[in-house]
N, C-alpha and C positions, 0 to 999 in steps of 0.2 A: 502492499501500500503506501501513496506515497503520500506529500502534503504538500499544497503550493506554501512558498516560501515568506508568506505572512504567519500560516501559522505554526512554521518551523521557527518562526522567531520568539512566538507568544511563548510558546511551550520553553526557546531554549532561556529566554529572559528571567526563568523562574526558576532555575535549576543552578545548585549551587555550584564550585568553580571544579570540582572534582569532576562529575557530572559530566560538566563542558568537557572537559580530556577525554573520558572517556566518548563521548558523542562526535568528535573529531576524527574518529576511526571508525566511526560505523560507514559514511556514505560522504561524497564529495556536496550533497548538499546538506546533510548536516552536520559537517565542518563546516561552510560558510556561515550556517544559522550560531552554532557557537562561539564560535570565534566574534562574531559582530556583537554575541554577547560578554564575552571574556574581555575583549580589546576594549571594551566600549568606555569605559572607567579603570583606572592603572593605580593606585596607590601603592608608593614606597614611603611607605609611614611605622616604623619606621623605614631605613634607609641603610642598609648594606652591601658593600661591597657586590655579595654573591647575587643578592636580588637585581643589581643595577647589571652586571655582568648577563642573567639570565633576559632582561627584557633586551636589551640589544642583541644580545644573539638571537632570542625570536623573533625580534623586529628582521633583522638580518635573512633570515631562512623567507621570510617571503614580503615582499615588500610592498602588497597589498594594506597589509595591517596598519602600517603608518593611520590608512585615511579613516579609520574604525576606531581612531583614540578620538573620545569627546570629552572625556575628564583627567584633568592628570593633578596628581596630587602627592607631593617630595617635600624630604627635609634632607637635611646633609650629613652624608656617613660620617662614621667615627674618621677625625683628624681633617674631615672635610673635602671636599673632589679636588682630585689628582688634575692637572690640565688637559693629558687624553680624555679623561671622562667625562669633562665638560664639553670637549671638542664632541666626544661623541652623541654626547646629550643632545646638543644646538645642534647637530647630523638632525636626529630623530623629530626636534624641534618643528626644523623646517619644513621636516614632509609630514608634520600632524595640521595638512589643509582645512580637516573640521573639527577641530579645537577648541571646543566653545567653554571652558571651566580653567584654569592653571592654580595653582596652587601653591605657593612656594615662602611659606612664611617663615620668618627664624635664618635665613641664608644671610649670606657678608653679600658685602658690597662690591665684592669681584667676580659674584654669582651668573649675573647677566651681559659683563660685557664680555665675558668668556667662554659663551652661547654663541657668540657671532651672529645673532640674529640681527636682521633689517627689515626697514618698514612695509617689504612686501611680504612678510611672513606673519606667519597666525591670522589669516584675513577674515575672521570671523568670531572671535576672541571677543565672548561679552561679561566673562567674571576673573574678575584676577583679584588672591589674596596673596596678601606680602605684607612688608613694614617698612617705612620710609626709607633702607638701606638697599631696598630692590623694586622702589615704585615707578622707577623710569625705563618703563618697557619702550623697550626700541619697535614700534609695531604699530602699525595705520588704522590697530583693530576699533571696529565699532564696539568697544568695552561701554558696558549698561551700566556695572557691578562692581562697585570697588570694596573689597575687605580690607583694614586696612587695621594693622596692629602695632601699637604703642606703647612702649617701654621708656618714654622719655617725651620732656615738653619743655624744651626752653623757648628764648626769644629765637637762637638760632634754627632749632627746629620750624619756630613757626615761621618762616622767612624758606624753609625748605618746603614746608606744607606745602605754602601758599605756591610758591614755580612750581613745584611736583605737579599736584592738582590740576591746575592751569592746564597741562596739557591733553588732560581728558576734558573740558569744559564742550566740546561741543557734541560728545552722549553720554557722558555719564546723567545717568537718573537715579543712582540706589549710592550711597556711600552708607558701611557700615564704620562703623570706630571702636574698637574693643580694646579697652585699657588694661595693663596687664603690669601690675605693682605701678605705679605712679602714684607714689605720696606729694602730695604738699600741692597736687596740677589743679590750678583750676579748670571749668570748662569752659566760661566765657571765651580767653583766647583762643582756645583751640577752632571752638564754633566761627569766631571771626576772621582765623586763615581760613575755616575753610567756606567763610561766606565767599570772602576775597577772590577765591581761587573759583570758586563752582556757586554761582547767585545763581542759576536755572535749577539747582537740584530739586528735585520731587521725590524723594523720602530720602531721611536721615535715622539712623538709632546708634543711639551712642549707650555702650555699655560694659563693664568690668569684666576679666576675663573670668569663667566659673575658679581659677585657683587663686582669684585675687585676696588676699585678706588684708589690706590696707585700711587704715583707718577710714571714717565714713566722710564723704567729701561736702555734706550739707551738715551744720548742727546749729543747735537751737540753743538760742542765750540766751533772746527777747533785749534788742535784737540780736539780729543774727550772727555769730561768732565766726560762722564758716563764711563760705563765698553768698553774696546775696544771692536768691533766688531770682527777683529784679534782671539781675546780670546776666540770666543766661536766658531769658526770654528776649531780654532786649537784642542777644546777639542773633538768635532765632529768625527774630523780624529781618532781620539782612540780606534772611533767602524770601526771592521773591514769588517763587513756585511753586514753593512747598506746601505738599500735599500731606503728607502724615511725617509725626516726628515721634520716635521713643527713645526717652531719656529714664535709663536702670541708674537706680543713684542710693548711695547709702544714706544715713542718718544719726541722729540716736534713736535709743528709742521715745515714742512720746513725740514726736516732730511732728510739729503740721504743717503740712505743705499750704494749707488753703488761708495762711492769713495775710497774704496780699489780692489785688485786684488785678487780675490775669485783662489781658485785650485779647486774647482768643478763645475764640467760642468750641464749644466739641471736646472739653475736659472731659478724660472720664479716668478716676482713680481705680488703681487694679489692688491699691493696696500693700499691705507688707505682706512675704513670700517668704521671710526669715529673718530668723532671731536667734543671736548669739552671743553671749556678755553684753547684751543690754545692746547689742545694735539690730540694727531693722534694716531690708532692704525696700526700696518702693521700686516699682514700675511704674509711671506715666505714658499714657497712650495719650495721642491728641491726632484729629484728624480736621482740614481745612478744607470748605467748601469753593 
């Protein structure tokens, strides 16, 4: 019995990797369906030299497999990438014409230059996850969403952020800022830097990492002894096309977010989702008409 390619694909996409590898030995049609599912999302997290070498070898054996990759996530192997590995990885990315999501958080500044990419590569990349160190993607991709991880933020970082984000102003619609152990950093300067680079941004999310254990960025002292809440929304007002805003903030237990009169409609208080050592985590969600 033979099935249409669409049915084979639906079956293959719901099977684990071990079963897909077995399917590759059944027939050419099953192999095509299985490889389409196997190579759609490549995750090298954690990245080891053995896994990296296996990927390079698999792609060399069959040149069409590059076109199957839609998602690529990787971290740095132990002791960093070797020049030859970066060169080979760059050769792989240059052939991934259908790559839509690239995730490379935590990699050094030398990573992207070492790949040797030019504006003609990654033509349909839409989602990019990275840090300030590797934000300058040498591509003319129609990037729609950027997930940016911040580990520090000072005046120099503000200038770098504005300059780097400006390169995506033409197409970027959504920005996710993840704060990693950034103590004593006020949100208003970060938002102002983003607004200066991306005034037409439509969706913005600012949240701490799930591993972040820094002290609250808002405290209640009558008036505020932390960052003034109004300053955050004054910075948000500089986005002239913002449709949705998500702020995940931490405050001392008992903090009242609504002591002020906001100019934004449709506010929705989603409450406290964590409590540890008398600290609470709050999530605020706004929609704009």
